NUPA-267655 format. One record per residue (C-alpha): residue in one letter; x, y, z. Coordinates in steps of 0.001 Angstrom, whole numbers, plus 500000, padded with zeros to 6 digits. Example, Ala and Ser with C-alpha at 12.3 -4.5 7.8 and 13.67 -1.06 7.14 Angstrom:
residues 2
a512300495500507800
s513670498940507140
//
This chain:
residues 199
m613856752290558510
t610484751151559854
a609360754777560176
l610524755433556605
l608618752369555412
i605387753472557128
a605764757134556104
g606248756138552468
l603229753860552592
i600774756089554434
g602053759540553498
v602807759039549802
l601707755783548215
l598274755174549731
p596939758695548938
f598272758422545363
l596747754984544923
g593402756105546322
a593289758795543631
w594444756281540972
q591735753821541994
k589052756492541868
a590250757942538547
f590070754582536757
d587209753051538778
l589383750133539894
p588179747547542421
s589298747393546029
p591139744328547310
t588878741390548114
a591494739307549935
f590125740508553277
d586720739039552434
a588149735516552754
f588570735806556523
p585995735988559280
k586024739477560765
q587626738294564022
w590577736833562067
l591237739903559918
v593678741642562261
p595601738533563431
v596024737273559863
t597118740593558364
v599208741793561298
l600813738553562505
f600464735580560168
a600933737325556797
p604108739244557747
v605791736149559203
a604797733895556295
e605708736465553634
e609062737315555192
l609995733652555491
l608957732954551908
f610250736093550196
r613237737110552327
g614077734343554777
w616562732829552347
q618111736083551069
r621464735481552711
g621978732780550083
s623204729962552316
a622746726423551012
s620495725494553957
a618202728507553462
l617925727895549724
w617146724228550406
l614280725206552714
l612994727615550054
l613066724853547435
c611120722497549719
a608589725237550498
l608113725985546797
v607570722293546024
g604984722095548822
a603250725290547681
a603175724070544077
v601577720792545122
l598957722531547269
t598180725059544541
l598284722972541377
v596764719674542433
t592994720019542272
d591984716588540945
p591017714184543776
a592523711330541738
q595941712973542187
a595576713338545955
r597660710288546841
p600725711128544674
a600420714795545679
g600316713798549342
g603432711684548806
i605293714612547240
l604159716929550027
l605248714441552685
a608618713985550945
a609151717764550925
l608223717997554626
v610700715232555510
a613432716476553179
a613313720072554468
p614724719478557975
i617117716740556823
g618580718963554101
w618762721923556460
f620604719826559055
l623116718530556501
l623736721961554943
r623610724184558035
k627395724363558484
r627770726261555195
p626492729708556201
a628281731655553459
p626270732572550374
l626710730221547456
d629006731690544783
w626353731904542069
f623920733501544533
a626440736163545587
r627273736920541954
f623637737406540919
f622339738811544199
p621427742308542921
w619304740747540174
i617778738291542637
f617016741056545157
y615120743239542678
a613386740305540970
v612084739115544357
a610912742658545224
v608974742871541954
g607645739326542462
f606503740211545980
a604613743233544635
l603026741355541726
f602028738508544063
h599746741010545800
l597715741461542609
t596017738244543750
n594299740406546387
y592116741922543663
p589081740379541937
r590280741202538407
l593523742074536667
s594510744674534098
l597554746801533363
l595870749663535209
m595956747490538339
v599763747238538415
p600319750621540147
l598083749404542990
v600930747182544190
l603458750034544445
p603110749934548262
q604189746298548218
l607143747116545940
w608221749888548319
a607805747527551276
a609785744776549540
l612722747108548909
v612806748434552488
l612170745022554082
g614811743409551878
y617308746057552974
l616391745456556630
r616739741706556105
q620243742106554718
r621467744693557217
l619763743747560484
g618360740260560011
l615108738458559404
a613592739302562806
q613896743048562093
a612266742635558685
i609393740700560271
l608898743345562987
a608907746160560413
h606416744227558273
v604173743698561326
a604312747430562134
a603544748462558542
n600617746048558261
a599282747141561656
c599323750795560592
s597746750032557209
i594988747807558592
g594355750254561438
l593937753082558946
a591638750954556761
l589496749955559757
a589332753534561039
s588258754838557624
g585622752122557259
s587043750886553950
i587186747324555325
g585556745451558152
s582193747154557813
//
């Protein structure tokens, strides 16, 4: 599956998207500009795959404990993202601290219920595809501007989300993380070799 993931990315999607970008004069991703050059490979090859798999697929078995951790992570991410006023720092810090404390306590209390929750199992196909689309659209934040013409540029991430989600369900989270690491390593290696980033 990892070979299929990488072949689809490098052999089909990236050449198509290069032509699409050139045809419509679309910008390249600027997300890489945020990191010092020495951090580019570790962040894209190690940190991003682990963080993204935990956030987007770590909970996909639908157990109460996994969904609780996801909820706590989303609360923490919302606080970190939405609170920009220094006057709100104290209440925001309190909410963040509460989420950090609640996460392990909730996980501990719910860990003995490994089966998917009924509603989750019933709606899982919808959840699976919605998360795959959300994962792809999330990567639009890598670009400096947005338009409808930009949407095809995240087809590689949609393809990856479908394959990684399948791996997560069939073989486990560790396999999805390893496949994500391999795909990112190949993509960043190709980008560095071509000089499109890191120059």
